[in-house]
N, C-alpha and C positions, 0 to 999 in steps of 0.2 A: 286843797277845798273849794270847792264855790262857791260866790261870796251868800248865794243865798242857802248854805245849810248851817248848820244853827250847829256850833262847837259843842259844848254841850250836851244836843242830842246825839251828834258822832258819838263824841267820848262814851255814852252812859250804851250806843252801840255797841262800841267796842265789848263795853267789859260783859252786855250780854251774849254778847258769837264766845266770847272766852269761858264764859260761867258754862256754855250748850257743851264747846268739847271735854271740858274736864271735868263734868257729870258725865260723860261718856267716856270717861280712860284716855282719851286721847294724850292727853292735857296734865301735868303734873302740878305748875307753875306759873301762871300767870302774870301778867303785873299791869295796873292801867297807865294812865298815860301821867306825866304826870305836871304836877300844877299847884299854884302858887297855892300856901297855907291856909288863905281864904276865901280861893275858891275850890280850895277841897271841899272847907268847913260844908257849903253850899250843894256838892256833887256825892257825898259821904252818904247820904242815908238814902237815897234814889240808887245809887250804887249795893249797895245792904240789899233792898226790896227785889232789884231786876239782877242779882246774883241768891237767894234766896230761891230763886222761882225753879234755881238750879239743880239747890241743897247745898249751892257754892255760901263759903263765908269770906270773911271781906277781913284785912289784915289792912289801920290804916302805919306805913313806914316813914316814919321822917329822915333814916337815917339810911338808905339805900344800899347798900351794896357796891364798893365800886371793885371791878377788875375787867381785866382786860381784853373780858367779850365787847367791852364801847367804851366811849368819850369817858373819860374821868368827870369831867361835866353836865353828866345830862341828862340830871336832878341834881343838882346842887340846888341848895338852898329853895329845895321843893318835898312836894310830897307825892307819894307813889302809892297807892292801893294794892297788895300782895291778894289774890284769889286761889282758894284754894279751898283743901278736904281731907278731914283727916291728921295724919305727922304732918304736912309739908309743912307750916310755918317752923313748928321742933324744928324739924328740917334745918329750914331757913337760917335761923336765928343760932342756933349752936356754926356753921358752915361761919357769921358773922367772929363765933365765939374765938373757933378756928381759927381764922384771919388775923384776929388782934392776938390772938399768945405767938404767932408765927414775930409778926413786926413787935412784941416786945422782948422776945428774946434774939430778935436779927435774924433770922431764918424763911426773913422773906425775901428772897432770892426768884431770882429766876424759873426754877421750877417752880417752887410752892406756890410763887403766883399764879404759876401757868395750869398747876393740881388743882387751886383754889376755882380758876375758872370755868374749867373743866367740870370742876361737880355743880356748879351754878346751872352751866348749862342744860347740863344731862336734869339738872331738879326742872329748869322753863321747857325742854322733852326738843329741845334741836337732836338732831343727827350728830353722827361723829364730825361727820361732812362738813355741816354750820358750824359747828363750834371751833374745827380750825383756820376756815373761810372766816370768820370774824376775829380767830386772832391775828391770824396772814393781814389784813386789815388794819389791827391797830395791836402791834405788835409785831419785832422782827419773827415774828417763825411762820414758818414754811410746810408745805409741804413737795413734794414729788411734782405734782400734780401744777403747783407755780409756776414753775418753770418751763413750761408749753410741752406740756407731754404729745407728738404726734403721734402716736404709732406701737402696741405691741412686737415683740420678737423673741423665735423659740429658739437656741441652738440644741442642735443635732449632731452626732458624731455618726459615719462611717467609718466602716475600711473600704469599701467600694461604694465613691461617694458617685462616679456614674453615672453606678447603677442603679443608685434611691435617689437620683436626682428625675431619673426615666421614669422609676416607678413612681413618682409625686407629680408630676407632667401628665406624661401617660393615665393611671388608671384614676387619676384623683381629677387633671385637670387644672391644677397651682402654674398659675404663670411663674414664667420664670425673668426675673427682675434686673439680675444683673448674675453673670460668672466670675468671681474672681481667683477662679481654678483651684485653689482650698477649701472656694466655700462654694457655695451658688444662693441667692435671697430670693425668695418663692412667694408670693405675694396672696395668702388664701383666701383671707374675707376683704371690705376696704380698707382696712385699717387695724389687721391683721398678720404677721409677716413669722415665718422659715426659713432658720440660716440652715442649709447643710454642711456641717464642716467635715474634713480631711481629719480623721482619728489620728491622723502620724502625723501633722502640725495641728491642730486644734488645743485647746487650754485641757481636755477631760483624751482617753485613752478609749477606744472601745472596749476595753475593762471594763471598766468602771460602771454599776449596776445601772439599772436604766430606769432612774425614780422618777418618775413622769407618768403622765398620760392626757393624748393631745385630744380633745372631745370637738367634734365638725357637727355642726348645727343645722340639722334640715330637716325639712318635714317630707322630703321622700326618703322613708326609710327603708320599705323592701323594693323603689327600685331601685336605691344604690348598693342594697344587699345584691337582688339578681345579676346586675351591673359588674359586679367585685366579685362573687362568685365564678359569669364567664371568663373573667382574665385571671382567675386560679392565682388572686390571693385568698394568702393564710387564715382565715377566716376563727377565733379564740371563741366568741361565744356568739350565735345563731341570732338570729334574727326573730324575737317572740315577744309578740304587743301581750300587754298587760290590762286585764281591763278597770276604771276607775283609777291609775298609777299615773304620778307625776310626771311621769319619762319613762320615752321607752328607746331603746335600741338595738348593737349588735358590737360587739367587738373584731376588727381584724389585725391583722399584725405586719409592720414594717420588714421591710429582705433583710433589718437584721436585728426584730426588736424591741421596736419600742411600738408601746401598745396606742392605735386607736378608736377609738369609739367614736360612731357614727349615732349622733343623738338627735330624739327629739323632744321638749319638754309641751307640755301639755296642758290645761286649761288647770289649773287644779288650786287647790284653796294651796300651800307650798311654795307657787309661781305669781302669784298675784301681785308682784311688786318687777319682778324679769318677766313675766308675758308681756306684757307691752313694749316693752325696750326690743323685742325679740323681734314682735311681730312691723316693726320700724324697720330692723333691719331687712327685714324681706323683699323689701322694696331695693332695695342696695343690690343689683347681683353680679359678683366679678363674673366676667365668663369666661371662659374655658379658653385655656392654652389649645391654638390651631392645631399644633404637634400634639394633643391627647384623643385619649379613644374612647373618653366621656359623649355619653348623649346629652346635646346640643341643654335637652328641660331640664337635669336636673343640675343643682346646684347646693355650695354650704355659703348658710348665713352671717352662721355666729363659728365664732371657738371662745372653746373655756382651758384652757393648762392647768390641769391636776396635778399641785406636787403635796404632798405627802408627811407629816410633821407629826413630833412627838405633845409638842406644848399646843392647843389648839389656841387659848386664850392670849397667849405670850405673841402671838402669828397677829390676831385678828387686832391687838395692837399697834403690832406692825405694820401693815395692810393699810391699817385708816392712820395713824398719827406721820408716820412716814413716806409712804408710799401716797395717801391721801384720799385715797378708791374709797368708792362706798358700797355698801353688804348690797346686795341683789333676792340672795337668796341665803336662807339659813335653813338646816339639813338639820340641825343641832351640830354633828359630827362631819359636815362639811359646811363649811360657804362660800359665798359663792361674792365674786367683785369686777364692777363692773372696772374699768379698763382706759376702752378707749370705744367709741361707736360699736361697732362691730367685735372687740377680743374683751375677754374675760378671763381673773386669776381664780381659783380654789385653794382654801386652806379643806387641804382631808385629813383630818385620823388617822393616823399609820395602823391603829388596830383592828377601822373594817373600813381600809380601804381597798383597791388592788395591789397597792406597794408596800410593806411596810421601810421604816427611817431606812436607812444606810449613810452610813460617813462619806464614805464619793460617788457622785453619782458623777451620770457623763448627759448634763445637764447643762446649758446657761441660761438666766431667763433675762429678757430683755427688752428693754425701752428705750425710743428716739425722740431723741425732745430739741427742744429750738436753744433752749440757754442751757447746754450742757456748761459752760464753763461755769455758770453763775451755782448752777447744783450742784459743783464738784466744792468749790470754793465754802458753800454749805454742808454737806459730805464734812469736811474735815474740821471745818469749824466748830461743826457740834458735834465731830464722833460719834452719829447717827452709824455708822456700822466699820468693820473696819474697810479696811481699803487695799488689793493684791498690789496694786502698784500707788506709788503718792505723789505723782504729776501724772496729768491726763498724757495720753497718748497719737501722737498724729499718725498713722501707718506710713508706711517707706512709701506710697506711688501719692497718698493726699488726696483715699478716695472718701475717707472718713476722721474724724475725732472719736474717742472714746474713754471711755474707764470703767474698770472692772470692781466688785467689792466684794463679799462674803455675807451675804444676808443668816441670819437667822437659821439653825441648824441647819448648815454648808451648804445650801444651794448660790451657787456664783450668779453674782449679781449682777447687768453688763447694764453699759448708758450711751448712746452712739449719737453721735450726732451724722448723717452724711453732705459731703460737699457738690458740686459740680465734675466731673467729670464722666469723661466718655461711656466711661462703663458704665457711672449713674445715670446713666438719663432717663431709662423707664423708670426708672425709684421715685425721680427726680418728680416724675409728674406725675407722681400720687400724693407723694407726700406732699407739692406744693396743694393738692386742692384745697 
């Protein structure tokens, strides 16, 4: 604050602003600035008057709950005003009682401390990502994104790897980044990759169900549809625009049966958080590979990996509390999360999606990390999910380091870090941008 700014006026302004958003239903609980008791005596009546203009109540708290969201001494010896409506104060006091009971019964361990912190964060209307961020600052708690997430990738498995690679390069314009002979790494968008794997040499066989769909987001649906028809690509669902629809698209089938959804998300209430992110991505166009038959004016700006689950709520917690992803679309039975700038993942209720749940799945979901060693140690220490191997694996030609785990509901999840190597020259050029 500058020297001309009156502190009391500023703090009252904060009370007014918080009261307005509480009354608008945007925030459940807000806190005033912590003040010494004598200053609070001179502050509270004015604060009550301002809050009352917005139908907001005030409660003077001389013993603010201490959680891991904030430093323990943030309000030590100070008074704070709770700003709220309805039963929120009762919920807050109940939270304090629950915390006290856990302490009195020697159950206030790391797990329960985190539970109390998250309840308080939700009461303050913080997003899961914000809560996790505060916990990662003040405790050893971390999510995957704290370890330098660079990009997402998707592993698909083929009998005829050469034919599959040609399909994606020639018909879709994906750029071949690296060819490991038993696997080909394709760049789909700025930071979203596709890895095609020889089914005879990979972790999955081509006999396993293809329980995944890949959405390729574009504003040029009609043009892509005509292009793919001209190349005799198999169309599963034709392109039909629907009036006032949240999204439009069509579905094609790749050479060995994986579903590819060409999709456009429209300006719609459902997409109000998602649409601005996609608009930013449209400015970053990956040029089609020179081997491609794709017209130069066609582009894919973002991708979504659709995964199919029985327990959507449990998966929501996993995506938010283990991965650390931000939810950008909630369709009820489908929830879309932002992974990288142009790469997204979605939880789909198998009762309503294009696929049903299957035990086996011919797919790995992958993430490229800077600090793969740190993430591996953290996963092992905290038993976040079962591991396929209990040591980090360095590929025999030293092109990458990786480990694989078993995600909830049996999707394989793979984490990679690529090393300088002649086969990785093009790949690393983009990963280091």
